[in-house]
SELUMRO-750187 format. One record per residue: residue number from 0; residue in one letter; x, y, z of N, C-alpha, C in turn. Coordinates in nm, 2 decimals. Example, Ala and Ser with C-alpha at 12.3 -4.5 7.8 and 13.67 -1.06 7.14 Angstrom:
<lumkes>
lumke nr 0 | rest A | n.px 1.32 | n.py -0.57 | n.pz 0.78 | ca.px 1.23 | ca.py -0.45 | ca.pz 0.78 | c.px 1.32 | c.py -0.33 | c.pz 0.78 $
lumke nr 1 | rest S | n.px 1.28 | n.py -0.22 | n.pz 0.71 | ca.px 1.37 | ca.py -0.11 | ca.pz 0.71 | c.px 1.29 | c.py 0.00 | c.pz 0.79 $
</lumkes>
This chain:
<lumkes>
lumke nr 0 | rest M | n.px 0.48 | n.py 2.17 | n.pz 3.69 | ca.px 0.39 | ca.py 2.06 | ca.pz 3.67 | c.px 0.45 | c.py 1.96 | c.pz 3.57 $
lumke nr 1 | rest L | n.px 0.41 | n.py 1.84 | n.pz 3.57 | ca.px 0.46 | ca.py 1.74 | ca.pz 3.48 | c.px 0.45 | c.py 1.77 | c.pz 3.33 $
lumke nr 2 | rest Y | n.px 0.34 | n.py 1.83 | n.pz 3.29 | ca.px 0.32 | ca.py 1.85 | ca.pz 3.15 | c.px 0.43 | c.py 1.95 | c.pz 3.10 $
lumke nr 3 | rest E | n.px 0.48 | n.py 2.04 | n.pz 3.18 | ca.px 0.58 | ca.py 2.13 | ca.pz 3.14 | c.px 0.72 | c.py 2.07 | c.pz 3.13 $
lumke nr 4 | rest A | n.px 0.74 | n.py 1.96 | n.pz 3.20 | ca.px 0.87 | ca.py 1.89 | ca.pz 3.19 | c.px 0.88 | c.py 1.79 | c.pz 3.08 $
lumke nr 5 | rest Q | n.px 0.77 | n.py 1.75 | n.pz 3.02 | ca.px 0.75 | ca.py 1.65 | ca.pz 2.92 | c.px 0.85 | c.py 1.54 | c.pz 2.93 $
lumke nr 6 | rest A | n.px 0.83 | n.py 1.45 | n.pz 3.02 | ca.px 0.92 | ca.py 1.34 | ca.pz 3.04 | c.px 0.90 | c.py 1.25 | c.pz 2.92 $
lumke nr 7 | rest S | n.px 1.01 | n.py 1.21 | n.pz 2.85 | ca.px 1.00 | ca.py 1.14 | ca.pz 2.73 | c.px 1.05 | c.py 1.00 | c.pz 2.75 $
lumke nr 8 | rest F | n.px 0.96 | n.py 0.90 | n.pz 2.73 | ca.px 1.00 | ca.py 0.76 | ca.pz 2.74 | c.px 1.05 | c.py 0.70 | c.pz 2.61 $
lumke nr 9 | rest L | n.px 0.98 | n.py 0.73 | n.pz 2.50 | ca.px 1.01 | ca.py 0.66 | ca.pz 2.37 | c.px 1.02 | c.py 0.76 | c.pz 2.26 $
lumke nr 10 | rest H | n.px 1.04 | n.py 0.89 | n.pz 2.29 | ca.px 1.04 | ca.py 0.99 | ca.pz 2.19 | c.px 1.13 | c.py 0.97 | c.pz 2.07 $
lumke nr 11 | rest P | n.px 1.25 | n.py 0.92 | n.pz 2.09 | ca.px 1.33 | ca.py 0.89 | ca.pz 1.97 | c.px 1.27 | c.py 0.79 | c.pz 1.87 $
lumke nr 12 | rest L | n.px 1.18 | n.py 0.71 | n.pz 1.91 | ca.px 1.11 | ca.py 0.62 | ca.pz 1.82 | c.px 1.02 | c.py 0.69 | c.pz 1.72 $
lumke nr 13 | rest S | n.px 0.99 | n.py 0.81 | n.pz 1.75 | ca.px 0.90 | ca.py 0.88 | ca.pz 1.66 | c.px 0.96 | c.py 0.90 | c.pz 1.52 $
lumke nr 14 | rest V | n.px 1.09 | n.py 0.88 | n.pz 1.51 | ca.px 1.15 | ca.py 0.90 | ca.pz 1.38 | c.px 1.15 | c.py 0.77 | c.pz 1.30 $
lumke nr 15 | rest V | n.px 1.10 | n.py 0.66 | n.pz 1.35 | ca.px 1.10 | ca.py 0.54 | ca.pz 1.28 | c.px 1.00 | c.py 0.55 | c.pz 1.16 $
lumke nr 16 | rest E | n.px 1.05 | n.py 0.50 | n.pz 1.05 | ca.px 0.96 | ca.py 0.51 | ca.pz 0.93 | c.px 0.85 | c.py 0.41 | c.pz 0.94 $
lumke nr 17 | rest P | n.px 0.73 | n.py 0.45 | n.pz 0.89 | ca.px 0.62 | ca.py 0.36 | ca.pz 0.88 | c.px 0.64 | c.py 0.24 | c.pz 0.80 $
lumke nr 18 | rest S | n.px 0.59 | n.py 0.13 | n.pz 0.84 | ca.px 0.61 | ca.py 0.00 | ca.pz 0.77 | c.px 0.49 | c.py -0.09 | c.pz 0.81 $
lumke nr 19 | rest D | n.px 0.49 | n.py -0.21 | n.pz 0.74 | ca.px 0.39 | ca.py -0.31 | ca.pz 0.77 | c.px 0.43 | c.py -0.40 | c.pz 0.89 $
lumke nr 20 | rest D | n.px 0.55 | n.py -0.38 | n.pz 0.94 | ca.px 0.61 | ca.py -0.45 | ca.pz 1.06 | c.px 0.53 | c.py -0.41 | c.pz 1.18 $
lumke nr 21 | rest P | n.px 0.47 | n.py -0.51 | n.pz 1.25 | ca.px 0.39 | ca.py -0.48 | ca.pz 1.37 | c.px 0.47 | c.py -0.41 | c.pz 1.48 $
lumke nr 22 | rest E | n.px 0.60 | n.py -0.45 | n.pz 1.49 | ca.px 0.68 | ca.py -0.39 | ca.pz 1.60 | c.px 0.71 | c.py -0.24 | c.pz 1.57 $
lumke nr 23 | rest V | n.px 0.73 | n.py -0.21 | n.pz 1.44 | ca.px 0.75 | ca.py -0.07 | ca.pz 1.41 | c.px 0.62 | c.py 0.01 | c.pz 1.43 $
lumke nr 24 | rest L | n.px 0.50 | n.py -0.05 | n.pz 1.40 | ca.px 0.37 | ca.py 0.01 | ca.pz 1.43 | c.px 0.36 | c.py 0.04 | c.pz 1.58 $
lumke nr 25 | rest L | n.px 0.40 | n.py -0.05 | n.pz 1.66 | ca.px 0.39 | ca.py -0.04 | ca.pz 1.81 | c.px 0.48 | c.py 0.08 | c.pz 1.86 $
lumke nr 26 | rest F | n.px 0.60 | n.py 0.08 | n.pz 1.80 | ca.px 0.69 | ca.py 0.19 | ca.pz 1.84 | c.px 0.64 | c.py 0.32 | c.pz 1.80 $
lumke nr 27 | rest N | n.px 0.58 | n.py 0.34 | n.pz 1.68 | ca.px 0.52 | ca.py 0.46 | ca.pz 1.64 | c.px 0.40 | c.py 0.49 | c.pz 1.73 $
lumke nr 28 | rest A | n.px 0.32 | n.py 0.39 | n.pz 1.76 | ca.px 0.20 | ca.py 0.42 | ca.pz 1.85 | c.px 0.25 | c.py 0.47 | c.pz 1.98 $
lumke nr 29 | rest F | n.px 0.35 | n.py 0.42 | n.pz 2.04 | ca.px 0.40 | ca.py 0.47 | ca.pz 2.17 | c.px 0.45 | c.py 0.61 | c.pz 2.16 $
lumke nr 30 | rest A | n.px 0.52 | n.py 0.64 | n.pz 2.05 | ca.px 0.56 | ca.py 0.78 | ca.pz 2.03 | c.px 0.44 | c.py 0.88 | c.pz 2.02 $
lumke nr 31 | rest L | n.px 0.35 | n.py 0.84 | n.pz 1.94 | ca.px 0.23 | ca.py 0.92 | ca.pz 1.92 | c.px 0.15 | c.py 0.93 | c.pz 2.05 $
lumke nr 32 | rest G | n.px 0.13 | n.py 0.81 | n.pz 2.12 | ca.px 0.06 | ca.py 0.81 | ca.pz 2.24 | c.px 0.12 | c.py 0.90 | c.pz 2.35 $
lumke nr 33 | rest E | n.px 0.25 | n.py 0.90 | n.pz 2.35 | ca.px 0.32 | ca.py 0.99 | ca.pz 2.44 | c.px 0.29 | c.py 1.14 | c.pz 2.41 $
lumke nr 34 | rest E | n.px 0.30 | n.py 1.17 | n.pz 2.29 | ca.px 0.28 | ca.py 1.31 | ca.pz 2.24 | c.px 0.13 | c.py 1.35 | c.pz 2.28 $
lumke nr 35 | rest M | n.px 0.04 | n.py 1.26 | n.pz 2.25 | ca.px -0.10 | ca.py 1.29 | ca.pz 2.28 | c.px -0.13 | c.py 1.31 | c.pz 2.43 $
lumke nr 36 | rest V | n.px -0.07 | n.py 1.22 | n.pz 2.51 | ca.px -0.09 | ca.py 1.23 | ca.pz 2.66 | c.px -0.03 | c.py 1.35 | c.pz 2.72 $
lumke nr 37 | rest V | n.px 0.09 | n.py 1.38 | n.pz 2.68 | ca.px 0.16 | ca.py 1.50 | ca.pz 2.73 | c.px 0.08 | c.py 1.63 | c.pz 2.69 $
lumke nr 38 | rest A | n.px 0.03 | n.py 1.63 | n.pz 2.57 | ca.px -0.06 | ca.py 1.74 | ca.pz 2.53 | c.px -0.19 | c.py 1.75 | c.pz 2.61 $
lumke nr 39 | rest A | n.px -0.24 | n.py 1.63 | n.pz 2.64 | ca.px -0.37 | ca.py 1.62 | ca.pz 2.71 | c.px -0.35 | c.py 1.67 | c.pz 2.86 $
lumke nr 40 | rest L | n.px -0.23 | n.py 1.67 | n.pz 2.91 | ca.px -0.20 | ca.py 1.72 | ca.pz 3.04 | c.px -0.19 | c.py 1.87 | c.pz 3.05 $
lumke nr 41 | rest S | n.px -0.18 | n.py 1.93 | n.pz 2.94 | ca.px -0.17 | ca.py 2.08 | ca.pz 2.94 | c.px -0.30 | c.py 2.15 | c.pz 2.95 $
lumke nr 42 | rest P | n.px -0.31 | n.py 2.24 | n.pz 3.05 | ca.px -0.44 | ca.py 2.31 | ca.pz 3.06 | c.px -0.48 | c.py 2.40 | c.pz 2.94 $
lumke nr 43 | rest E | n.px -0.38 | n.py 2.43 | n.pz 2.86 | ca.px -0.41 | ca.py 2.51 | ca.pz 2.74 | c.px -0.46 | c.py 2.42 | c.pz 2.62 $
lumke nr 44 | rest R | n.px -0.47 | n.py 2.29 | n.pz 2.64 | ca.px -0.51 | ca.py 2.20 | ca.pz 2.53 | c.px -0.63 | c.py 2.11 | c.pz 2.57 $
lumke nr 45 | rest P | n.px -0.75 | n.py 2.17 | n.pz 2.60 | ca.px -0.87 | ca.py 2.09 | ca.pz 2.64 | c.px -0.91 | c.py 2.00 | c.pz 2.53 $
lumke nr 46 | rest D | n.px -0.89 | n.py 2.03 | n.pz 2.40 | ca.px -0.92 | ca.py 1.95 | ca.pz 2.29 | c.px -0.84 | c.py 1.82 | c.pz 2.30 $
lumke nr 47 | rest A | n.px -0.71 | n.py 1.83 | n.pz 2.33 | ca.px -0.62 | ca.py 1.71 | ca.pz 2.34 | c.px -0.66 | c.py 1.63 | c.pz 2.46 $
lumke nr 48 | rest N | n.px -0.70 | n.py 1.69 | n.pz 2.57 | ca.px -0.75 | ca.py 1.62 | ca.pz 2.68 | c.px -0.87 | c.py 1.54 | c.pz 2.65 $
lumke nr 49 | rest F | n.px -0.97 | n.py 1.60 | n.pz 2.58 | ca.px -1.09 | ca.py 1.54 | ca.pz 2.55 | c.px -1.06 | c.py 1.42 | c.pz 2.46 $
lumke nr 50 | rest R | n.px -0.97 | n.py 1.43 | n.pz 2.36 | ca.px -0.94 | ca.py 1.32 | ca.pz 2.27 | c.px -0.89 | c.py 1.20 | c.pz 2.34 $
lumke nr 51 | rest V | n.px -0.79 | n.py 1.23 | n.pz 2.43 | ca.px -0.73 | ca.py 1.12 | ca.pz 2.51 | c.px -0.83 | c.py 1.05 | c.pz 2.60 $
lumke nr 52 | rest V | n.px -0.91 | n.py 1.13 | n.pz 2.67 | ca.px -1.02 | ca.py 1.07 | ca.pz 2.75 | c.px -1.12 | c.py 0.99 | c.pz 2.67 $
lumke nr 53 | rest R | n.px -1.15 | n.py 1.04 | n.pz 2.55 | ca.px -1.25 | ca.py 0.96 | ca.pz 2.47 | c.px -1.18 | c.py 0.83 | c.pz 2.43 $
lumke nr 54 | rest I | n.px -1.06 | n.py 0.83 | n.pz 2.39 | ca.px -0.99 | ca.py 0.71 | ca.pz 2.35 | c.px -0.99 | c.py 0.61 | c.pz 2.46 $
lumke nr 55 | rest L | n.px -0.95 | n.py 0.66 | n.pz 2.58 | ca.px -0.95 | ca.py 0.57 | ca.pz 2.70 | c.px -1.09 | c.py 0.52 | c.pz 2.74 $
lumke nr 56 | rest F | n.px -1.19 | n.py 0.60 | n.pz 2.73 | ca.px -1.32 | ca.py 0.56 | ca.pz 2.76 | c.px -1.37 | c.py 0.45 | c.pz 2.66 $
lumke nr 57 | rest E | n.px -1.34 | n.py 0.47 | n.pz 2.53 | ca.px -1.38 | ca.py 0.37 | ca.pz 2.43 | c.px -1.31 | c.py 0.24 | c.pz 2.44 $
lumke nr 58 | rest T | n.px -1.20 | n.py 0.23 | n.pz 2.52 | ca.px -1.13 | ca.py 0.10 | ca.pz 2.54 | c.px -1.20 | c.py 0.03 | c.pz 2.65 $
lumke nr 59 | rest G | n.px -1.30 | n.py 0.09 | n.pz 2.72 | ca.px -1.37 | ca.py 0.02 | ca.pz 2.82 | c.px -1.32 | c.py 0.05 | c.pz 2.96 $
lumke nr 60 | rest L | n.px -1.23 | n.py 0.14 | n.pz 2.98 | ca.px -1.18 | ca.py 0.18 | ca.pz 3.11 | c.px -1.29 | c.py 0.26 | c.pz 3.19 $
lumke nr 61 | rest P | n.px -1.31 | n.py 0.22 | n.pz 3.31 | ca.px -1.40 | ca.py 0.30 | ca.pz 3.39 | c.px -1.36 | c.py 0.45 | c.pz 3.41 $
lumke nr 62 | rest T | n.px -1.46 | n.py 0.54 | n.pz 3.41 | ca.px -1.43 | ca.py 0.68 | ca.pz 3.42 | c.px -1.35 | c.py 0.71 | c.pz 3.54 $
lumke nr 63 | rest S | n.px -1.38 | n.py 0.64 | n.pz 3.65 | ca.px -1.31 | ca.py 0.67 | ca.pz 3.78 | c.px -1.16 | c.py 0.63 | c.pz 3.76 $
lumke nr 64 | rest H | n.px -1.13 | n.py 0.53 | n.pz 3.69 | ca.px -0.99 | ca.py 0.48 | ca.pz 3.67 | c.px -0.92 | c.py 0.59 | c.pz 3.58 $
lumke nr 65 | rest I | n.px -0.98 | n.py 0.64 | n.pz 3.48 | ca.px -0.92 | ca.py 0.74 | ca.pz 3.39 | c.px -0.89 | c.py 0.86 | c.pz 3.47 $
lumke nr 66 | rest Q | n.px -0.99 | n.py 0.91 | n.pz 3.56 | ca.px -0.97 | ca.py 1.03 | ca.pz 3.64 | c.px -0.85 | c.py 1.01 | c.pz 3.74 $
lumke nr 67 | rest E | n.px -0.85 | n.py 0.89 | n.pz 3.79 | ca.px -0.74 | ca.py 0.86 | ca.pz 3.89 | c.px -0.60 | c.py 0.86 | c.pz 3.82 $
lumke nr 68 | rest M | n.px -0.59 | n.py 0.80 | n.pz 3.70 | ca.px -0.46 | ca.py 0.80 | ca.pz 3.63 | c.px -0.42 | c.py 0.95 | c.pz 3.60 $
lumke nr 69 | rest F | n.px -0.51 | n.py 1.03 | n.pz 3.55 | ca.px -0.48 | ca.py 1.17 | ca.pz 3.52 | c.px -0.44 | c.py 1.24 | c.pz 3.65 $
lumke nr 70 | rest A | n.px -0.51 | n.py 1.22 | n.pz 3.76 | ca.px -0.47 | ca.py 1.29 | ca.pz 3.89 | c.px -0.33 | c.py 1.24 | c.pz 3.94 $
lumke nr 71 | rest E | n.px -0.31 | n.py 1.11 | n.pz 3.93 | ca.px -0.17 | ca.py 1.06 | ca.pz 3.97 | c.px -0.06 | c.py 1.12 | c.pz 3.88 $
lumke nr 72 | rest T | n.px -0.09 | n.py 1.12 | n.pz 3.75 | ca.px 0.01 | ca.py 1.18 | ca.pz 3.66 | c.px 0.04 | c.py 1.32 | c.pz 3.68 $
lumke nr 73 | rest R | n.px -0.07 | n.py 1.40 | n.pz 3.71 | ca.px -0.05 | ca.py 1.54 | ca.pz 3.74 | c.px 0.02 | c.py 1.57 | c.pz 3.87 $
lumke nr 74 | rest S | n.px 0.02 | n.py 1.47 | n.pz 3.96 | ca.px 0.09 | ca.py 1.48 | ca.pz 4.09 | c.px 0.23 | c.py 1.44 | c.pz 4.08 $
lumke nr 75 | rest G | n.px 0.27 | n.py 1.39 | n.pz 3.96 | ca.px 0.41 | ca.py 1.36 | ca.pz 3.93 | c.px 0.44 | c.py 1.21 | c.pz 3.93 $
lumke nr 76 | rest N | n.px 0.34 | n.py 1.12 | n.pz 3.93 | ca.px 0.36 | ca.py 0.98 | ca.pz 3.92 | c.px 0.40 | c.py 0.94 | c.pz 3.78 $
lumke nr 77 | rest K | n.px 0.52 | n.py 0.90 | n.pz 3.76 | ca.px 0.57 | ca.py 0.87 | ca.pz 3.62 | c.px 0.51 | c.py 0.73 | c.pz 3.58 $
lumke nr 78 | rest Q | n.px 0.48 | n.py 0.64 | n.pz 3.67 | ca.px 0.42 | ca.py 0.51 | ca.pz 3.64 | c.px 0.28 | c.py 0.54 | c.pz 3.58 $
lumke nr 79 | rest A | n.px 0.21 | n.py 0.63 | n.pz 3.64 | ca.px 0.07 | ca.py 0.66 | ca.pz 3.59 | c.px 0.08 | c.py 0.72 | c.pz 3.45 $
lumke nr 80 | rest L | n.px 0.18 | n.py 0.81 | n.pz 3.43 | ca.px 0.20 | ca.py 0.86 | ca.pz 3.30 | c.px 0.23 | c.py 0.75 | c.pz 3.19 $
lumke nr 81 | rest L | n.px 0.32 | n.py 0.66 | n.pz 3.23 | ca.px 0.35 | ca.py 0.55 | ca.pz 3.14 | c.px 0.23 | c.py 0.46 | c.pz 3.11 $
lumke nr 82 | rest R | n.px 0.14 | n.py 0.44 | n.pz 3.22 | ca.px 0.02 | ca.py 0.36 | ca.pz 3.20 | c.px -0.07 | c.py 0.43 | c.pz 3.10 $
lumke nr 83 | rest L | n.px -0.09 | n.py 0.56 | n.pz 3.11 | ca.px -0.17 | ca.py 0.64 | ca.pz 3.02 | c.px -0.12 | c.py 0.62 | c.pz 2.88 $
lumke nr 84 | rest I | n.px 0.01 | n.py 0.64 | n.pz 2.86 | ca.px 0.07 | ca.py 0.63 | ca.pz 2.73 | c.px 0.05 | c.py 0.49 | c.pz 2.67 $
lumke nr 85 | rest E | n.px 0.07 | n.py 0.38 | n.pz 2.75 | ca.px 0.05 | ca.py 0.24 | ca.pz 2.71 | c.px -0.10 | c.py 0.22 | c.pz 2.67 $
lumke nr 86 | rest Y | n.px -0.19 | n.py 0.27 | n.pz 2.74 | ca.px -0.34 | ca.py 0.25 | ca.pz 2.71 | c.px -0.37 | c.py 0.32 | c.pz 2.57 $
lumke nr 87 | rest V | n.px -0.32 | n.py 0.44 | n.pz 2.56 | ca.px -0.34 | ca.py 0.51 | ca.pz 2.43 | c.px -0.27 | c.py 0.44 | c.pz 2.31 $
lumke nr 88 | rest A | n.px -0.15 | n.py 0.40 | n.pz 2.33 | ca.px -0.07 | ca.py 0.33 | ca.pz 2.23 | c.px -0.15 | c.py 0.20 | c.pz 2.19 $
lumke nr 89 | rest D | n.px -0.19 | n.py 0.13 | n.pz 2.29 | ca.px -0.27 | ca.py 0.00 | ca.pz 2.26 | c.px -0.39 | c.py 0.03 | c.pz 2.18 $
lumke nr 90 | rest A | n.px -0.46 | n.py 0.14 | n.pz 2.21 | ca.px -0.58 | ca.py 0.18 | ca.pz 2.14 | c.px -0.55 | c.py 0.22 | c.pz 2.00 $
lumke nr 91 | rest L | n.px -0.44 | n.py 0.29 | n.pz 1.98 | ca.px -0.40 | ca.py 0.33 | ca.pz 1.84 | c.px -0.37 | c.py 0.21 | c.pz 1.76 $
lumke nr 92 | rest V | n.px -0.30 | n.py 0.11 | n.pz 1.82 | ca.px -0.27 | ca.py -0.02 | ca.pz 1.74 | c.px -0.39 | c.py -0.09 | c.pz 1.71 $
lumke nr 93 | rest D | n.px -0.49 | n.py -0.10 | n.pz 1.80 | ca.px -0.61 | ca.py -0.17 | ca.pz 1.78 | c.px -0.69 | c.py -0.10 | c.pz 1.67 $
lumke nr 94 | rest E | n.px -0.69 | n.py 0.03 | n.pz 1.67 | ca.px -0.76 | ca.py 0.11 | ca.pz 1.56 | c.px -0.70 | c.py 0.08 | c.pz 1.43 $
lumke nr 95 | rest S | n.px -0.56 | n.py 0.08 | n.pz 1.42 | ca.px -0.49 | ca.py 0.05 | ca.pz 1.30 | c.px -0.53 | c.py -0.09 | c.pz 1.25 $
lumke nr 96 | rest D | n.px -0.53 | n.py -0.19 | n.pz 1.34 | ca.px -0.56 | ca.py -0.33 | ca.pz 1.30 | c.px -0.71 | c.py -0.34 | c.pz 1.25 $
lumke nr 97 | rest A | n.px -0.80 | n.py -0.26 | n.pz 1.31 | ca.px -0.94 | ca.py -0.26 | ca.pz 1.26 | c.px -0.95 | c.py -0.21 | c.pz 1.12 $
lumke nr 98 | rest R | n.px -0.87 | n.py -0.10 | n.pz 1.10 | ca.px -0.87 | ca.py -0.04 | ca.pz 0.96 | c.px -0.82 | c.py -0.14 | c.pz 0.86 $
lumke nr 99 | rest E | n.px -0.71 | n.py -0.21 | n.pz 0.90 | ca.px -0.66 | ca.py -0.31 | ca.pz 0.80 | c.px -0.76 | c.py -0.42 | c.pz 0.77 $
lumke nr 100 | rest I | n.px -0.83 | n.py -0.46 | n.pz 0.87 | ca.px -0.93 | ca.py -0.56 | ca.pz 0.85 | c.px -1.04 | c.py -0.51 | c.pz 0.75 $
lumke nr 101 | rest E | n.px -1.09 | n.py -0.39 | n.pz 0.78 | ca.px -1.19 | ca.py -0.33 | ca.pz 0.69 | c.px -1.14 | c.py -0.31 | c.pz 0.55 $
lumke nr 102 | rest T | n.px -1.02 | n.py -0.27 | n.pz 0.53 | ca.px -0.96 | ca.py -0.25 | ca.pz 0.40 | c.px -0.95 | c.py -0.39 | c.pz 0.33 $
lumke nr 103 | rest A | n.px -0.91 | n.py -0.49 | n.pz 0.40 | ca.px -0.89 | ca.py -0.62 | ca.pz 0.34 | c.px -1.03 | c.py -0.68 | c.pz 0.30 $
lumke nr 104 | rest N | n.px -1.14 | n.py -0.64 | n.pz 0.36 | ca.px -1.27 | ca.py -0.70 | ca.pz 0.32 | c.px -1.32 | c.py -0.62 | c.pz 0.21 $
</lumkes>
């Protein structure tokens, strides 16, 4: 299964140091998103699956679309895996931006 092979798109970027640079934040978000999605695909990690599904649901994605992406990813579709990672990474960046705004106020 795909979760056993852990296809890595941007894993080397996980070593990037945190900074205020938005591009570095995006790279870190992709690395974290990849890690979260791969963990969510593991049947031994229902907590990770729930976390990713909750993040995707909170972005406004329809439940049927989330289920479809997970099914495609589990069947080996790497494009679906990349889409899942992108959605999670975008949500992480949005969450970080929201925290910065709250902190500034």
